[in-house]
N, C-alpha and C positions, 0 to 999 in steps of 0.2 A: 504493500500500500504506500502511495506517495505521501511525503511529509505533509503537504497541504491537506490531504484527506484526513490524516490523523489529527491535525490541528482543528479542522472543522468538526470532526466527531467529538473531540474534547470540548469544543465550544458549545455544541448542542447539548452535551451532557450537563454542562454547567447551567445552561438555561433551564433545562428540565429540573435540575436540582433546585433552582431558584423558584420555579413554579411550585414545587412540593413545599418549600419553606413558606411561601406566601399563602398557600392553601391552609397550612397549619395555623398561620397567624389569623386568618379569617375565621377558621373554625373556633379557635380559642377565644377570639374577641366575641363571637356569638355566645359561647358558653359563659364567658365572664359577664356579659350584659344580662342575659336571661336569668342567670343564677345570682346576679349581683355579687360576684366573686372578685373582690378587689385584689386579692393576691394573684389570681390568674391574670387579671388586667395588668398588674405590674410586670408580670413575666412577658406579656405581649409587648409592652412598652420597651422593656429591656432588650428583647430579641430584635427590635426594629433596626438596631445598629448592625446586626448580622445581615439583614436584608440589604442595607445600604452598602455594606462592604462587598457583598456578592455582586451587586450592580456595578460597582467600580471595577471589580476584577474582570467581569464580562466585557466591559468597555475597553479595558486595557488589552485583553486578548484579541478583541476585534482590531484594535489599532495595530497590534503586532502582525497579525495575519495580513492586513492591508499593506503594511510597510514591507514585509518580507516576500510576499508572493504575488502581489498585484492581481488578485483574482478577478474573474469576469463571469458573466452569465449567472447561472444558478448559484455558484459559489459566492459571488458578490452579493446576490440577493439574500443569501443566508446570513451574511455578516450584517447587512443593512437591517434586516428584520430582527436579528438578535439584539442589536442596539436599541431598537424601538420597543421590542418586547420587554427587554430588561428594564427600561425606563418605566413602562406601564406597570410592571410588577412591583417596582419600587414604590410607585404611587399607590397601588392597591394596599401595600404594606403600611403606607402612611395613613390610609383611611382606617385600616384595622386598628392602628395605634390611636387614631383620633377618637374612635368609638370607645376605646378604653378610658380615654380622658373624659369623655362625656359621662361615662358611668360614674366617675368620681364626683360629678356635679349633681347626680340624681339622689334625692333623699331615700333612705332605706325603707321608709314607711309608705312609699307611693303605691298606688293601686296597680298590680301587675296586669290587670285587664287592659291597661293602656297599650301593652305590647300587642294584644290582639287587635285593638282598634287601629293600630298603625300597620298591622300585618308584618311585624318585624321578623318573626320566626320564618314565615314563608319567604320573605325577601332574602334572608340570609341563606336559606336552603337553595333558592334559585341561583344566587351568586356563587355558591359552592358548586352546584351542578355545572354552571357555566365554566368555572375554572377547571373542573375535572374533564369536561368535554374538550376544553382547549388543550389541556395536558395530553390527552390521548390523540387529538388531531396533530399536535406538534410531534409527538414521538412516532406516530404511525403514518405520518404524512397523509392524513385522512381529510380529503377536500370536502366531502359530504358532511362530516361531523363539524368541520370549521364553519360551514355555511349555516348549519342548524342552530348555532349559538344565537343568531339574530332573533329567532322566535322567542327564546327565553328572555332576552333583553327587553322585549316589548312588555312583558309582565312587570318588570321592575320600573319601566317608565310610567306605566299606568298607575302602579301602586304609589309612586312618588307624587304624581299629579293629584291623586286623590288625597294624599296625606295632608296637603295644605288645608283642604276643607275640613278634614278630620281634626286637625289642630285647632282651627277656629271654633269648631263645635265644642270641643272639650274645654277650651278656655272660657267659652260662654257659660258652660255648665258649672265651672269652678275656677274662678280667676286666681285663687290662691295657689293653683298648681301650674301656673304659667311657666315657671322656670323649668320644671320637669318636662312639660309638653314641648317647649322649645328645644330642649336637649334631645328628646326623642325624634323630633322633626329633623334635627341635625344628623342623627344616626341614620334615619331613612335616606337622607340626601347622600350620605357617604356610601351606603350600600348601593344606591342607584348609580353612583359614580364608579363603583367597582364593576358593575355590569357594563357600563359604557367602555371602560378601559379593557375589559375582557373581550368585548365585541371588536374593539380596535385591534387587539392582538390577533383575533381570528382573521381579520383583514390582512394582516402581515403574513400569516400562514398561507392564505390564498395567493398573495403576491409572490411569496417564495416558490410556491409550487407551479404557478401558471405564468408568472411574469407580468401579470396585470391585476389591477384592482377591480372589484365588481363595479358595474355601472351604477350610478346614483339614479334613483327613481325621481321623477318630477314630483313636486309638492302635491299632496292630496292622494298619492298612491302609497302603498305599503313599501317601506324601505327595507329591501332584503337583497342578499347577494344574487347576482344574475347567474343563471345556470351555464 
């Protein structure tokens, strides 16, 4: 096997490892929030530094391969997508960390039914499924799975859009809970952003495999990858 192929395989392994690390961060942030586990939240916050370091190493590896081998075609696309995916994963990790900081601002005596009102558990589960699908699409070069991520992202977008009305309704019912409601609304926004970032990463997989991005649909039509 040529040296560049070895380097590219190592690069992809590092990206897959970062996906696994970020998936763990998202899962733990969900558990910390839903169980109001501040110790677990602290662990997520501490581990964010590991995510940042992994992102930096991937970028350094990409720079080395570019400098040493001057790759073209699909090899070049792999490097470009690795840089973008790594950045998106780092941002997803930041959102998981941010959710743990939000937890620290929520009183322990608040009504857990607020979680149901905002559909937070469902949103987390969808975000986790999207990350798992992305991981498999990346490892197995699965174009169909990468395209399917779009459908899951629509649920997160709709849930976030509805959450603003939910927040207004809950505040009207009990204005003394406004701080908690605003924090939960912030959590919902962070989960929705995780979905957007995962969808963007799926676009990078499609670009890597096909050499082109899906065509954007005109406004008013469903926005999904072209076949």
